[in-house]
N, C-alpha and C positions, 0 to 999 in steps of 0.2 A: 608360481612358486609353490602353491599349495597342492597342486596335482602332481608335481614332479617327483615327490617323494614315494608315491605309490602307483606311479605308471606302469611299472614292470612288476611280475610276481617277486616275492621275497627271495626265492631261489635265483632268479636272474640278477637281482640287484647284488646278491652275494658274489656270483659268479663276475659280474662287472668288476667288483672291487679286486677279486683275485687277479683278473686280466691287467688292472691297471698297476700292480705291483711290479716292480723292477726285480728280475731274478738276481740272487747273489752273484756278484763278480761280473755282471753284465754292465758294462759302461752306457752311460746315456749318449745318445747321439747328439750331434752338436745343436741341431734345431730344437731337440727335447730340453737341453740344459739351459737353451736361451728362453724358450717359453717358460720354463719353471721359474727362472730368475726373474722375468718380467712378472710373473702370477705373485711370488713371493712379495716383491717390492709393492706391487698394486694393493695386495691385501694388508701390508704393513702400513702403507699410508693411509688408506680407507678405514681400516679396522683395528689393527692391533696397537699402533701409536695413540689414537685417541682413546682407546680402553686403558691403555697404560697410564696416560696422563690423568684420567679420571681415578684410577686406583691409586696413584701416586698423591693426588690431591687428598684422598681420603685419609691418608696417612701422615698428613703435615704435621700433626702434633703427636705422632707415634701410636702405638696400639691403644694405650690409654686415652688417647683423644678420639679414636675411632669408635671404641665401645661406648665411650660417654656420649657420643653423637648418635650412635643408634639406640641407646637405651633411654635417651630423652623421651619423657612422658608423651609429648606431642608426636614426636618422630616415630616411636613405638606403634602409638596407635593408627597412624597413617599407614605403616607397613603392614600391620596385621590386617586392617580392612583391605588394601590393596591384595595382598596374597590370598587372603580368604575369599574375596570375590573372584579372583583369577581362577581358583581351583574349582569354585562352584560353577562358574561359566564354562570352564573346560568340561565338566562332568556333564552338564546339560547339553553341551554341543556334542559329546560324544554319542548320546542317545538320540536327540533330536536330528543330528545331521545323518545318521543312518535311516531314521524314518523319512527325511525329505528325500534323500538319496534313493531309497527303495521307491518311493511314489515316482519320482522322474523316470527310473529305469524300468520299473515292472509294471506300471500302470499307463493305461492309453486314455487319455481324456482331453477334451478341447482346452486350449489355453496352456498346454504344457510348455511351449515356446516362451509365452509371456512369464511364466513362473521362472523359467531359467534366467531370464533377463533380470527379475526382481532379485533373485539370490545374489547376482552380482553386483547390486547397486552399491552395497557398502564398501566393494573394492575400489568403485569409481568415485565416490562422494569423498571430497576432502573431510578430515575429521571434524573441523570447525562447523562445517555445514551439516554433518551429521548431528553435532551438538545442537545447533539451531533447530534442526528438524524435531529433535526430541523435546527441546524446549517449547516449541509451538504446539505440539501433540500433548505433552504432559505437564506444561508449566501452571502458572497461576490461572490463565485464561484458557484451560484445556477445551477444546471442542467437544471432547468425548467425556468430559466429566471426571477425568482420572488426573489427579494432582499429585505428581511425584517429585515436584521441586523441593530439593534441600532433603532428600530422603535416601536412604540405602537403597531401597528398592528402584529408585530412578537411576541410580548407577548400575545395577544389576541388569536392568532392562536394557539400557544404553550399551552395555558391553555385550549383551547378546545380540544387538542389532549390528555392531560393528565386526563380531567375530562369526556371524552366521555363515559365510561362505566357506570356511576353512575346512571343516569335517565333511561338508557335503561334497565338496571338489575333491576331497581325496578319496571318498568312499565310492563316489560314481563310477570311476573306471574300473575299480574292483568288481563292481556289481555287474559291469557290462562284459567283464572277461570271465564271469563265474560259469563253470560247466554245469548245465542243469541236469545232466544225466543221473549224477548221484542224487540230486533232489527227487527226480522222477521215480528212481528206483526205491528210495526210502518210502515214498508216498504208496508205491504200489505194493510195498510190504506191509502197509497198514499205519505207517508212522503219521502222527498228527502233524499239521502244519507247524505248530509250536515247537514240535521235538526236531523236526527238519531244520527250522531255522536256528534253534539252539545249538544242535549237534553238528550240523553241515555248514550252514551259512556263516554264523558268528565267527568259528575259528579262522576261516578266510578273510574275513572283513577285520579282524582284531587289529592287524597292524595298521591299517589304514585308518581305523578308529582312534588308535592312540596318537598317530601322527597328527591327525586333524586336531585332536584335543590338546596335544603339545603345542600346535601352532596358534591355537586360540588362547591358551594359557600365557604364551609369551607376548601375544599382540595386547591382552588385556593388562598384563602386569605394566607395560609402558605406555598405556593409553592416557592421553591428557585432552587433546582438542575437543572430543566428543562428550567429555564429562565436564569441562570447565565451567558451563552454564547451568546444567541440571543439578549438579552437586551444590552450588552455593559456597563451596570450600568452607565449610563449617568445622573448625578444630574439634576433634574427639568424636565427630559424629559423620561427617562426609568428606573429609578432607582425605584426598589420596596422596600416595607417595610422590606422584609427579608433580602434583599442585604444591605439595610442601617444598620440593626441591626449588620449584620456580620462585616461591615466595621468599626463601632463604636466599637466592641469588639477588633478589631486589632489596634485600636489607643493606642499607647504608651506615647502620650503627656500628657494627662489628663485621666488616666484609671478609676479614680473613677467617674467622671462626664459622661465619655463615656459609661461606665457600667450601671449607673443609666439611661440614656437616652435610651439605647438599652433595658433595663427592662420596661421603660415607653411605648415605642412604642409596645414592646411585650405585655404588659398589655391591651393596646388599641385594639390589635388583638384579644386578648383572649375575652375581652368584647364584641367585635362584633360577634365573633362566639357563646358566651353564648346567647346573645339576639336573634340571629337567631335561635338557637336551642329551646329556651323557646317558641319562636312563633311558631315554627313547632310542639311543644308538644301541645300548647293550639289549634292549628288547627286541630290536631288529635283527640284531645279529643272532640272537637266540632262535627267533623265529626262522630265520633264513637256515640255520643249521638243521632244524627240525624239518624244514621243507626239502 
């Protein structure tokens, strides 16, 4: 999934979108109408209806109940921590993903194949297993002497681990397809490597960097399994939004209010993801027009 967004150049993606559009007045073929209907029903059952149910639950007590749920001190603290960490992780991934992708594509060294496999490990590991790995490495009995249990730094490192492949795998195909003639021409005219990278390479990598960072942000925003052990779920310190939602759903004292508050927090996370995805789509459209 991570590499599909950037497997083709931006101009090619824009052209593909134009080709998929149906010309005004041109009726759909019978098989096209059938497949479109099946697609809409399938997406509705798997995505739209569950999301609508969550949003509906968030407004069980009206707008005032929704605002009260998300402005609760503990809920607001969990949301700020989750969104803040996700933004920071996305920024770091945007930079380090390019560095790692560059090494894999442009450098020749022994063990490159092993490094390729290591990068994909977070994709293969169940999130709970990733949490156990982080706990074993950075917990109270850390074999490396680094103790991050119950700290925000531990949350940050764990999120970096689970989001590692996103930017790397979106940047790699673009690096492989780059035309090096412009780089060589600039270098022959006396341009320094840093200038070549900033003026020629980065503009071509930018859509992939943004896509990878966005995917990393979305993954970090909803992460739970890998953080549940290392965080210790300390309110106002290391409790993330997904852990807060889970705890509310286990509340038996006031199940209706707890479920409504959990739905409200989930709706905020959903809205944050939707905003980021819309911004990503607008950026890609603008870059496609420039291309």
